[in-house]
C-alpha positions as CSV (number, residue, x, y, z in Angstrom):
1,M,-9.7,-38.8,-16.5
2,T,-13.1,-39.5,-18.2
3,Y,-14.3,-42.4,-20.2
4,D,-14.0,-40.5,-23.3
5,E,-10.4,-39.4,-22.5
6,L,-9.5,-43.0,-21.8
7,I,-10.9,-44.3,-25.1
8,E,-9.2,-41.5,-27.0
9,T,-5.9,-42.4,-25.3
10,I,-6.2,-46.1,-26.0
11,S,-7.2,-45.4,-29.6
12,L,-4.1,-43.4,-30.1
13,I,-1.9,-46.2,-28.7
14,V,-3.8,-48.9,-30.8
15,E,-3.6,-46.9,-34.0
16,N,0.1,-46.2,-33.5
17,E,2.1,-49.0,-35.3
18,K,5.4,-47.9,-33.6
19,I,4.0,-48.8,-30.0
20,Q,4.5,-52.5,-29.1
21,K,1.1,-53.5,-27.5
22,N,1.9,-57.2,-26.7
23,G,2.1,-57.4,-22.9
24,L,1.4,-53.6,-22.5
25,T,-0.1,-52.5,-19.3
26,L,-1.0,-49.0,-18.5
27,T,-1.5,-48.0,-14.8
28,Y,-3.3,-44.8,-13.8
29,E,-3.4,-43.5,-10.3
30,L,-6.4,-41.4,-9.8
31,N,-7.7,-39.3,-6.9
32,E,-10.6,-40.8,-4.9
33,R,-13.4,-38.8,-6.8
34,N,-12.1,-39.4,-10.3
35,H,-11.3,-43.1,-9.5
36,K,-14.9,-43.8,-8.3
37,T,-16.5,-41.9,-11.2
38,L,-14.5,-43.8,-13.9
39,H,-15.0,-47.1,-12.1
40,E,-18.7,-46.5,-12.1
41,Q,-18.9,-45.5,-15.7
42,L,-16.8,-48.6,-16.8
43,F,-18.9,-50.9,-14.5
44,Y,-22.3,-49.8,-16.0
45,K,-20.9,-50.1,-19.6
46,S,-20.4,-53.8,-19.0
47,N,-23.1,-54.6,-16.5
48,P,-26.9,-54.4,-16.5
49,P,-28.4,-51.2,-15.1
50,D,-29.8,-53.0,-12.1
51,A,-26.3,-54.5,-11.1
52,T,-25.0,-53.3,-7.7
53,F,-21.8,-51.2,-8.0
54,I,-19.3,-51.8,-5.2
55,P,-16.3,-49.5,-5.4
56,V,-12.9,-51.0,-5.0
57,N,-9.3,-49.5,-4.6
58,E,-8.0,-51.1,-7.8
59,F,-9.7,-52.4,-10.9
60,D,-8.5,-53.4,-14.4
61,V,-10.1,-53.3,-17.8
62,E,-8.9,-54.5,-21.2
63,L,-9.3,-52.1,-24.2
64,G,-8.1,-52.9,-27.6
65,G,-5.9,-55.7,-26.2
66,I,-4.2,-53.3,-23.7
67,L,-4.6,-53.9,-19.9
68,V,-5.5,-50.8,-18.1
69,K,-5.1,-50.7,-14.4
70,F,-6.7,-48.1,-12.2
71,V,-5.4,-47.5,-8.7
72,K,-7.0,-45.2,-6.1
73,E,-4.5,-42.6,-5.0
74,T,-3.4,-43.1,-1.4
75,P,-3.1,-39.7,0.5
76,Q,0.5,-38.9,1.6
77,P,0.9,-38.5,5.3
78,V,1.4,-34.8,6.4
79,E,4.6,-34.3,8.3
C-alpha cells in the first residue's frame, strides 16, 4: 500500500454516507518492506525533514476522522 492508495481508500470511505465512521478503526497488516516505506512517508509528511525516523512495528494515523492502524506482518513459522 502506498500513501496515495491509502488516501484514495480513506477518501472513498469518508465520502460514502452509508459507512458509519464514528469509532471506525481500520487495521492494515503490511509486509516489512511496505510497512517501513509507508511509515516513513507518513512520518515525513508530519515532521520536519531533519527529524529522525525510527521504525516501529505498529503505528496509527488519523485521516478524515478515521483511525488507521498499521501493523508489521509477523512471519509465520515454517513447520
